N, C-alpha and C positions, 0 to 999 in steps of 0.2 A: 225212531231213526237208528239204526246201527253204526259203529264205526266205518264200516266199509262205505254206507252211502254217504255219510259225512265227508269222508275223505274224497269221494267220487263227486260231490256237488261241489266241494271247494276247488278240487283241481280244475274240474270242469269250468267254473268260473274263471280262475286263473288261465287257463288256455284260451279262454275267449277274451280275457281283458289284460291283465298285466304280462301274460307270455306271448298273445297274439301274434307278436312281430317274431317270435321264435317257433311257432306251430305250423307245421306243415301238412299237407294232405298225402296221403300216401296209398299205394295199391300193391296187395299182395296176391300170390297165387302159388297153386302146389298143382302136380300132376298126382292123379288119384286113379288105379288099377279099376277098369270097369269089368265089363264081362268076359269070361274064357270062351273062346270060339274053339271046339273040339275039332272041325273040320281042317281049319287053319293052323291050329295049334296057336294060336296067338291069343292076348289078352289087349283088349281095348283100353285106352287111357283118356280119360277126361282132365280139364283143367277148371278146378275150381278158383275163384277170385273172393277177395274180400277189401275191403278199403276202411280207411279211417284218418284219425291225423294223429300226430305226435310230435315229439320233441327230437331232433337229431342232433347229436352231439359225439365230440370225439372223446376218447377215453383219457383218463389224467395220465401223466408220465408214469407215475407209480402204479397206477394199473397194468401197464403195457410190460408184459413177461418176454416177447417174444416168441412164444410157442403158443400158448392159449390166447393170448390177445397180442395181436400187432399192431403198430403204430398206425397204419391206414384202415384199421376197424374202426366201425362207426356204432353208436350207441343210440339205440331209439326207446324214449320213454313214452309209452301208451297207456291210457285209462282204457281200462278194460270196457267200460259202458260205451266206449268212442269207436270201436272195431267191430266189425259185423262178424267176425270169426276169429278163434285164437290162433296167432301166429304158431307154427311148430318148426323144428330145426328142418333144414332142408327146402322152406319155402323160399320164395324172391319176393322181396319188396323192393320196389323200385329199383330194380335191377341187380341188388345185392342178396346174395345167399344170407340166410337165418342159420348162423352157428349155434346159438344158444337162447333160450327164453327163461327169463327169472320172475318169479311172481312175488309182489311184495306181501309182508306177512298179513296185511289187512285184505289180502285179493282185490284189491282197487287197480293196481297198473301193472304194467309187464315191464321189463328191460328186456329188450331185444340186442343181441350182438350180431353185426353185420358186418358182412366183407364181400369186397370185390369178387365177383363169379370167376 
């Protein structure tokens, strides 16, 4: 078992046990360009959805710079093995827009910056 698997196993257990009160399910979505119709000159779009669970938190005061991170932004910590798809910038998660997605060095979790749309 590698470090990534070990971290995911331990964090997954914490999500289900010690952090159970803080863990919330979420739904994410993104619009994806479909096929181009040369007759109408339009491109169709489809919506891809995914779900998972994670911990929603506020940014610490010392992290808020008023430009890249504002006081109303939320941080979502997600285990990679607990989500159906990778969150991406411009996705929508629980009605909030994804501004940034950072992966931890072990590749076990994402920290997602969310802002009201």
